[in-house]
N, C-alpha and C positions, 0 to 999 in steps of 0.2 A: 212958732214953737220950735226948739232945736230937734234935729234928727239924732236918734242914737246909732252909732256905728260901732260895729265889732272887727273892723278888718285891719287892726293894727297889731303889730308885736313890740315887744320889749326884750331885748336880748343883751345881757350882761356877759362879758368875756373874761375868763379866769385863767391865768397861768401860774402853775404852783412853781416856787422857786425857793431855795435854800433860806432865803431871807423871809419867806412866807408869801401868802398869796399876792398876785398882782392884777388889778384889773384894768382892761384897756379901756381908756376914755378917748373920746374923739370931739375936736371942735368943729362945729359947723362952719362952713365957709361962708365969709361976709357977703357972698353974692346970693346967699339962700333966700328963698321968698319968705320964708318963715322962721323965726328965731336965729337969725344970723349970729355967729359969734358964741353961742352957748356950748359948753361941755355937757356931753351926754354919752350914754352908751348906743348901742346899735337900736335905732327904731325903724320901722318899715311897715309897708302896706301889704297886706295878703292880696295877691292879684285873684281876679275871677276865676273860679274852678281850681284854684291852686290850694293844695294842702298845706297847713300851718307848718309842717316841718320842711317842706320844700321852700315855703318862704325865708325860714330861719337860715337853711343852708345857701339859698341865693343872696338873701342880704349880707350874710358873713363873708362871703366870698367875693361880691360885688365891692363891700365897702372896706374890706381889710386883705383880702386874698389869703386868709386863713380858711384851713378846714378843721372842724372839730374832732377832738379825740372821743367826746362825748356831750350830748346835749341833754338836759334836765328841765323838766316842768316844775317851776317853782309855785308853790300854792297861794298865788296872789294873781289878782287882775286889778291893773292900774286904771283908774278912771280919771280922765282930764276934760277940759273944755277946750275947744279948738274955736277961738273967737273968729278967726279970719273966715271961717265958713259956717259959724254958729251950730256946731255940732258937739255932741257929748259923745266921748270916745271911751271905749273900754279895750284895754290891751292886756292880754295875758303875758305874764313875766316868764322869761326862760334864761338858762345859765349854760353857756359853751364852755367847756374846758378844751383848752388849746395847750399845745406843747411848743409852739414857736414864738420867738419874740419878733422877729422882724415882719413887719407888715407893709402892705401896699395900700395906701388910703386912696379913696376915690373922689371925684371933683367935688363931692358933696361936703368934703371936709377939707379943713386946711393945715391941721396939725393931730397928732396924737400923742398919747403918753400912757405908759404902764404906772399906776400908782397903787401904793398900798391902800387898805381900807379907810384908814383916817383921811389921808390926802383925797382919795377919791369922794369922800364925803363932803370935804371942803369945796371941792370943784364942781361936782354935778350941780347943774342949774336948778332943777325943780326937785322940790322936796319930797314928792311923792316917789320920785325915782330914787332917790336917796334911801327912802322907806324901803324900796324893793331890796337894795343892796344890804341894808340892815338884817332883813330877814334871810337874804343868800349868805350872809356872813355866819348867822347862827347855824346854818345846815353844813357849812364848811368847818366850822368849829367843833362839830358833834358828829363823831362818825356813826353813832347809832340813828342819830336824826338823819344825817345825810343818806343812809342806807333806805329810808323810805321815801326817798324823791323818785318821782316816775322818769325813768330815761326813756326818751323819745328817738 
């Protein structure tokens, strides 16, 4: 029977521009042990005794060199099956607002791109992560709704 894990995070990165919101997507390196070559947002593992906010900051800095202006908790938990280890994973979803365009990608990734919402939906590999982005867009497009997000 598969184990249920809750030590993952899903972090979407948004930069506001004159043309509209841009979302950062990262292409996993072809050398990745799992899911090589797919496009995604930041995903990561919460280390033992690490607070989730610390994981978000660590992963953002490690994978992009960016520091957030703000981080918000999105009211969604993404669930997925990790076949390689026969585990069911639950991953809370977060949004980081950044103000820098230039990034430094880690060895985990081979490319990055800033995409508008439509492009991001076409590029993101997993449908459940696209659904997370759909929720994020609803909040970003509605100031009253956005005001209800929990800043962490």
